[in-house]
N, C-alpha and C positions, 0 to 999 in steps of 0.2 A: 168248580166244586167250591174252591178258596173262598171265592165271594161270597158261597149259602152259607159257606160254614159258618164266616165272619157273622152274616147277618143275622143267623138263627143262634148264634152264641150271644151275641151282643142285645138282642130280645130277650133271652134267659137272662141275664144279668140286670138287665132293667127290672127284670120281674123279681131279682131279689136272690138269684141264683147265685150264691158266693161262694167263691172257692172251694167247692166240693173237693175231700180227700178219697174218698173211695167209690166206684161207681158200681153196680149193683144190677143183672139182667134175672127179672125171676121168668121161671117157664110155665109152661103150662100147668096149672093147678095149683103154683105156687103162689099165692098171692099173699098169706099170713103173715109175711114178714113186715109188711106195710105198719100194722097193728101194733109193731114195736118202736116204729119210729115215732120220734119227733117231729111232726109234721109242722116246718117252717113255711111251704108254698108247695102248691100240687098245680099240676097245666094238663088238659087235656090234649094229646098229639093234634089235636084237629085246629089248635089255637097255635101250634107252634108253625111261625116260618118252615117254610122247606121240608116239614117231618113228615114222614110217610103215616098212613094211619092203617091201624090196626083193624083187620079184617073180621078175626073168628071169633065166633063167640065167647068162650072165654077167656080172651085178651080184655081187659079192658080201657087199656091204652090212656095210661097216663104217667106224667113224666112226676118225679116226688123228690121234693128237698127238703132234709129234714138232719137230726141226730139223730143215732143210733150209737149206742155204747160207746158214747163220750166222741166220737168223729162225726165231723160233716159230712153225709153220705146224700148222693144222688141216685135215685131209683127207678128202671124201668118195669114199670106194673104193665107187661103185655109187651111181645116181642113182634119183629116182623121175621116173615120165611119167606123163603123160592116158591113154594109151592100156592102162596095167595098171590102170586103174579109179579111181588116185586124183583129186581134185580140182583143181583149181589152187592152193589153199591148202595140200593137204599138201605136194605137189610143192615148194615153196618154204620151205616150215617149215625145214629145216635151215639156209637161209641167216638166215634171223630167229634163229634160235639160234646160227649163228658171229660175227652183230652183235651179241649181248647179251654174250658171251662176250670179244669185244674187237679182233676184225679193222675194219680200216681199207680193205684192197684183198681182190677176189674174183678169180679166176682161173678161168678155167672150159674145158674141151675137151672135144671132142664129134665124133663121126663122123659126116660128111656124103656126099651126092652132089654131084658137080661138074652143076652147069648151064650155068657158062658150061665152054663147051666147049675154051675155052684154056687150062683149068686140068683138070691130069690125075691119076689116082689114085695114093697115095703122096706129093701135095703137101700142104702143109699152106696154110691162109688163114686172114688175121688178119681177124677180122670188125671192117668199120668203122658196121656201122648193119645193121638186120633189120627183117624183114616177120613180123608176128604173124598165122597164120594158122591157131591155135588155138581159137576160137572163142568165148573169153573173156580175162577178167581175173584174174589171182592179187589184185590190189585190191580187186575188187567184191564187197566183203562189208561189211555192216554192223558197225560200230565200227572200220573201217581209218584213220580218223583218227586214233585211239588211239596207232598205231604212226607214225605218219609224212603227213607232206602226201599228201591223197587223191587230187591233182589233179599229182600226180607231172609234172617234166618231162621230156619223153625226146628234148628237142632232140639231147643228144649222149650217148646212153646208155655207149659206152666212150669209156676215157679215153684223148685222145688224147697226153697224155704218154707216157702207157705205151705205146701203140701205137707212137709213134715210136721208144721204145728197143727193143719186140720188133723193129720195124725195122732198126735199127742193129746188132742181135745177129743175125740174121738175116743181112745182110752179110755181119756180120767171120766167120762160121762157115759162108759160102758155101751157107746153106740157101736153096729157096728160100720164099718166102712170100709170097702171094698178098692183096691186100686186095680183099674185096668186100662183099656183101650177104646177109646167112644169113635162110633162109626157115624160120619154124619150124610143123611142121604138124603134126595128130594123130595120123597113123599107127592102128594097127600095119601095115594094109596099106602097101604101096610104092606109088609115083604110077605112073600110067596117061601112056603118051604124050600126051597131050590135057591132060593134069595140069604137064606137064614143058614142054609150049610155053606154059602158060599160065604158069606160074613165071617162065620166060625173058620173057617179055613185059611183067610185072610190073615187071622189076629184080630178078632174084634171080640171084647166083651159085653158091649151094651150097640143100641143102634137109639139113633133117633134123627130128627129133622133139623136141626137148628146147630148154635153155638160154636161149630169150628168157625164160619165166617167172620163171627163176634171176634173169636180168639184170634187169626190171624190179622186181622187189623190192629188189634190193641199191640200184638208182637209187633208191627207195622210202627207202630207208634211209642216202642219202646214202654209199653205199660206191666207192669207185673201182673199176672194174668193167673186166677185159678176156677176152677170147674167142677159141680160135683151134681152127679145123675142120679135123681130120683126113681128107683128100678118099680116100674109100674104093671111090669108085664110079663112071663117069662116065656122065650122063645124058642120052645123046642119043639123042628119040625119032624118029627117022627110021631107027636102028640098034640098038634096044632090045633087051637079052638079058631071058630067065630071069635072077632076080637070088639068088644066091648068101651067104646070112645069112654062113655058113663062111667065105667069101671076105672078106666085108667085115670080117671079125675079125680075121682074116688080114694085110690090110691094113691095118687099123688098127696093129698090131703092128708091123707093119715100118717103119710111118712114127713111129712111138713116139720112138726114140731122138733125133729131131731136136725133138721136141714138148719132150723132158726138157732137151734142152741149153737151149732159149727161155726154158723157168719157171726153170730155175735159176740162170740168168745175169741174168736178168730180179731176182728174189726178192734175191739178191745185190745189187742196184744199190736196191734199194725203202729 
């Protein structure tokens, strides 16, 4: 894998991706942040050597390099999921590339369902811990120790200082920002009523199909990490209605301006 990482990194350096400081992964329906960036270079995933290709229609699949809030950033507009048929190593490959290019901080966003019924759709949740129900680890491969510590510590996977700053920014801007546990499942099917009840019992506040693999690898690479979920639906097993994916995307888009405010203000302070 090291050979592939070096080839991808060298290609992007030649294309002008010069020492980014912050990496950002944008989740489902969360692409408006790119309009805030002074774009220097953008490249389709299809054109990047050894990069997976996004297959979901609402992920556009571009790697963007530019300036945001005075910092050089590299942004994934479109991410990869296990449910698309990718391995966990594929899903997290871009994180390794961003680290190799120079980032010190990784910020992640996602669309998630609210298991905690005190949280409402359209609100945001700062992830303070997670549960991995994806059935595997992105670190479980031969030779992983050449890229970092195999037995990566996960006692505090989300940076406490960054989370504290996010909470301060939210308060200053009157943004509702819950804090809780995010559980990542494989998908792509949504959960049954019984599964929602199980997720609540084990301590989940929100559920989605991403983020955790990238956070694991970011910790493997000793990056500072933080993640915010946009809550797009309320997962009440006693009053469960059929899910409309279009409605989820629309709710993510509606809530996105608050997330953009948080990300921009945080990056300015890094």
